[in-house]
N, C-alpha and C positions, 0 to 999 in steps of 0.2 A: 504339527500343522504347518504347512508351507506358507511362505510369504506371498500374498496376492497383491499384485499391483493394481492401482486404481487407473481408470481411464482418464487421461489428461484431456481437458477441454480448454479451448482458447476462449477466454472471456470476451475478447474483442471481436472475434469472428462470430461468436454466438449472438452477440448483440448488434452486429452490423456496424461496428465502429471502425472506420478506416484511418482516421487521423486522431492523434492524441495531442493535446495542447496543455501547456503549463497553467493556462487560465481556467481550465475545467477542474475546479477544486473538488466538486462532488465526486467526480470519477477518480481522482487521485486519492481521495480519502478512503476509498475501498481497499487500497493497497498499503495502508498505514495501520498499525496496531493501535490499541487504545492508549498505549504508553508513548506513541509517537515514532516507533521504529518501523522501518520499511520491511514489509513481509517478504519472505523468500518466494522464489518461483515454485518451490515444492508445495507451498501452501496455496498460493494464488492460482497455480495451474497454467500460467502463461509461459511462452517460450523464453529461452535464454536471451535472445535479441530484444524481445519486447520487455523483459525484466530490466535490462540495462537501460532501455529508453525510458521506462517508467521511473526508474530510480533517478536518472538524470533530471527528468521533468519535476520530480518531487523536490529535488535539491534546488532547482531554479525557483520553484514556487515558494520554498522556505526562505530563500535569499531575498525575494521580493515581498516577504511578509504576507503571503497569501495563505500559507500553511504554517502551523506552529512547529518549532523544533521539538519541544517537549510539552506534553499535556500534564495538567495537575492530576495526580493520582487520588483515588478515593481514600487511600490509606492516610495520607497527610491530612486530608480534610476531616476524616472521622476522628482522629486523635489530636487534632489541633496542634500539630507539630510544625516547626518552622523550617 
């Protein structure tokens, strides 16, 4: 079976978003995994330039304590590990 490529779609163009700001935490959280890692452009479907911009804005928001660097995992909570 041959590899089939998915159609890439731009999240920002589909939703009519022209400007991205570091203060828009709800939007930036869509590009962060549950562990706190920045998702790649292969997963999010945005272009390379937009991915670099989103990554930079996430880092700024983390520096200003608007977004967490790391989230608490359910593994630690379920087993009461420190």
